[in-house]
N, C-alpha and C positions, 0 to 999 in steps of 0.2 A: 703296684701291678701284680697280678697273679695269673698263673697259667702261661703257656708258651706263646700266646697271641696278645697283640695290643691293637685297639681300634684306632682309626684315624683321629677320632675325637680325643681319645686318651693321649695320643702322641702330641696332638696340637696343644692340649692343656699343659702338658709337661714343658713344651718349648715356650709357650706363652708365660709360664710361671718362672722360667729360667732354671728349672730343675736340671741338675747335671745329668746328662744322658748322652751316650755315644751312639750316633746314628750312622749306619753303614749302608751304602748303596751298592748292591751286588747285581746290578742289571746285566743279564746274560741270556742269550737264547741261541741254541744250537742252530747254526746257519743264519742267524739274524744279524742285525747291525752291531758293530762293536759297542760294548756297554759304555766305554769311556766317552764315546761321542754322544750317547744319549744322556749321560751324566752332565756333560758340558752344556748341553742344551737346556738343562733345568733339573733341579733336584730338591729334596727336602732341605730346608735351611740347616746349615751346619753339617750335613752328611758328608762323609768321606767315601771316596770310591774304592771298592775292593774288586780286583780282577780275579774271577773264579779260576781260570786256568793257571795264573801265576801264583796266586796267594792261597787258594783253597784246594790245591791238588799238587801231587808230585808229577814228574814227567811220565807219560804213558809207557807201558811196558808189560811185563808179565802180570803185574797187578791190575791191568785193565787200562781204560782210557783216562780215568781220573783217580789214580791211587791216592790214599790219604797222604797229606803233606808230612814231611819230617817235622816233628814237634818243634825243633829249634827254628825252622824256617817259618812255621805257622806263628810262633810266638813273635818273631821279628816283624812279620807282616801285620799282625794285630797291634803291636806297639806302634808301628809306623802310622797307623790310622787312628791312634789315640785310645785304644781299648785299655781300660784300667780294671784291676781286680775288684775294686770297691764301687764301681759305677755301672748302672744298668746299661745294657746294649739293646738297641732296636735295629733290626735288619729288614730291608725291603728289596724288591726287584721289580721287573716288569714282565715276569714269566709265571704269573699265578702263584708265586711263593716257592717255586722249585729251587732256584738258586739261593734264595734267602733261607730255605730250610737246610740247605747244605751248610751254610755259614752258622746257622743256629746250632745244628748238630755238632759241628766241629768245636765251637766255643764251649758247648756243654760238655762234650767228650773230654776236652782239655781243661776242665775244672771251673769254668765260669758259671756261676750259679744263677745269674739274672740276665737272661737273654730272651727277647721276644721277637716274633715275626709280625710285621705289619699286616693285619688281616685285610685282604683285598688288594694288596700290593700298590704299586705306583698309580695304577688306574683309579683305585678307590681314593687315594690321596688327592688326585686332581679333581675327580668327580665331586668330592666332598668339599671342595673349595680350599684345600690346604695351600699355604703359601709356597711359592716356588722361588728358588735362588739359583743364580747362574754362576756367580763367582765360586771358584773351587775352594773347598774348605782347607784350612791350614791348621790342623789339630796339633796340640802339644803331644809330644811322645808319651805313650802310655807305659804302664808298668805291668801289664798282663804277664803272668807266669803260666806257661803251658804245663799241665799235669795230666797227661793222657790216662784214660782208663775209667772215666766217670760214666760213660755210656757203653752198653754192651756191644761187642762186635763178634762176628764169626768169620773164620777163614774157610777156604775151599774144602779143607779136610773135614771140617765140622758140619758143613752145609747138609750133607746127606742125612745127618742124625737130627736135624732140627725138626721138631714135631710138626710145626706149621710154617711153611715157607711161602712168603707173599711176593709175587712178581708185580711190580708197580707199573710196568709198561702198558702201552696201548694193546687192546685185545688181539689185533692182527699180528703184532710182533710176538706176543706171547704164544699164539698158535703157530707161528712160523710161516704165516702166509705172506708176510712182508718184512723185510729187514733192510731199512735204508741206511744203516750206520755200520753195523758189525758184519764180518765176513761169513758168519754162520747164523742161520735162522733157527728159532725154536726156543725152548725154555728148559730150565733145570727140572729133571723128573720129579714129579710129586708136588710141584709148586702150584699154588692157587693164584688167580689173577684178580687183583684189585687195582685198576688203573688210577693214577693220581687224580685225574680229572673228576672222578666220582667223589673225591673228598670235598669238592666245592659245590656250592649252590649256584643258581642262575646268576646271582649278583657277583660271582667271583670270590666270595668269602667262604671260609670253611663252614661246613655244615655244623649244626649243634651237636653236642656230645651224644645225645640219645640217637640221633640219626646215624652218626658215625658208628656207634656200637651195633646198630641193626645192620648197617651196610657190611661191616666186617664179619658179623655173626653169620650172615647169609653165605659167606665164603668159608665158614668153618673156623674163623678167628674169634675166639671168645676170651682168651687170656688164661684159660684153664691149663694150657700147655705152652711150652716155650715157643716164641714167635720170632722170626727174623724176616727182614725185607731186603729185596734186591731190585735192580732195574737194569739199565744198559751199562752204566759206568759208575754207579754208586752215588750219583748226584740226586736224581729225582726220587730214589727210594727214601731219602730223608723226609720227603713230603709225606709218605705213608707212615714213617716212624712218628712224625709230628701229629698226624691225624690219630694214630693209635694212642698217643699220649693224651690227646684231648678226650679220647674214649675211655681213658683209664687203664690202658693196656701197655705194658712195657715191652718194647720190641728191640731186638738187636738189629744191627746193620751188617750186611755183607758188602764191604767196601769195594771189592773187586767186581762184584756183580757179573752180569752176563759177559761183558767184554773181557773180564779176567778168567771166568770159568772156561771159555772156549780157547784160551791160549794153550791148554793141555788137551791134545786130541784124544786122549784116553778117557776123558770125562764124558759121561753119557749125556745125550741130548734127546729131548722129547718134543714132538710136534703134535698139533691138533688140540 
């Protein structure tokens, strides 16, 4: 496998061939049904369930609604679901790749070099006739060792100095016209808006690299200057980081994102 994505056909071929691969189900949707219930109703054969709130984030606080997990806690969670340092990992969700991108980013950030997101997510797996399993997976404990620092991050003090800051939220939230989640509406001054939904084609799969490059270039993101992405809580921004990687552009993540930015009332807010 090459690149940060894997197709449904490629994953099916790996499973059919018995190739050792760790598959993680990270189904999660803000305000949606509990992912564990969706997992129990059917999942990719052998996939282990990962809880985004419990396993891929620390408790909410000054760092936002989904701060990065403590490395030791993340390591323990990944070992529990069978992640090994020497085995490829495939991650999927039912949220257009948003939660899966968070898990992809965290594993990459903590030193795992072979992680892929299922292109098209759970919907594509089902639509393409992928086999479905109901029995919960019982993976052997993994040996993953968390070594944070492999992916770039920026904190709130560094954000104002980022040359190109990308806001991954919906346009109405970016403009401050609507804010259904956080107590303050608007965006970080100077940020440009590239909503995650625009990373995908009509089929729910990521756009080709040339289309992604054009999409981001139209917003002033060319890779010629340092780039960072943020969203509401640091989860969906990983979707833009993944899309930018497909486009050949290395982007940092601001983990605290908007929900962390607004915990300090002295930080500026822009609307419109």
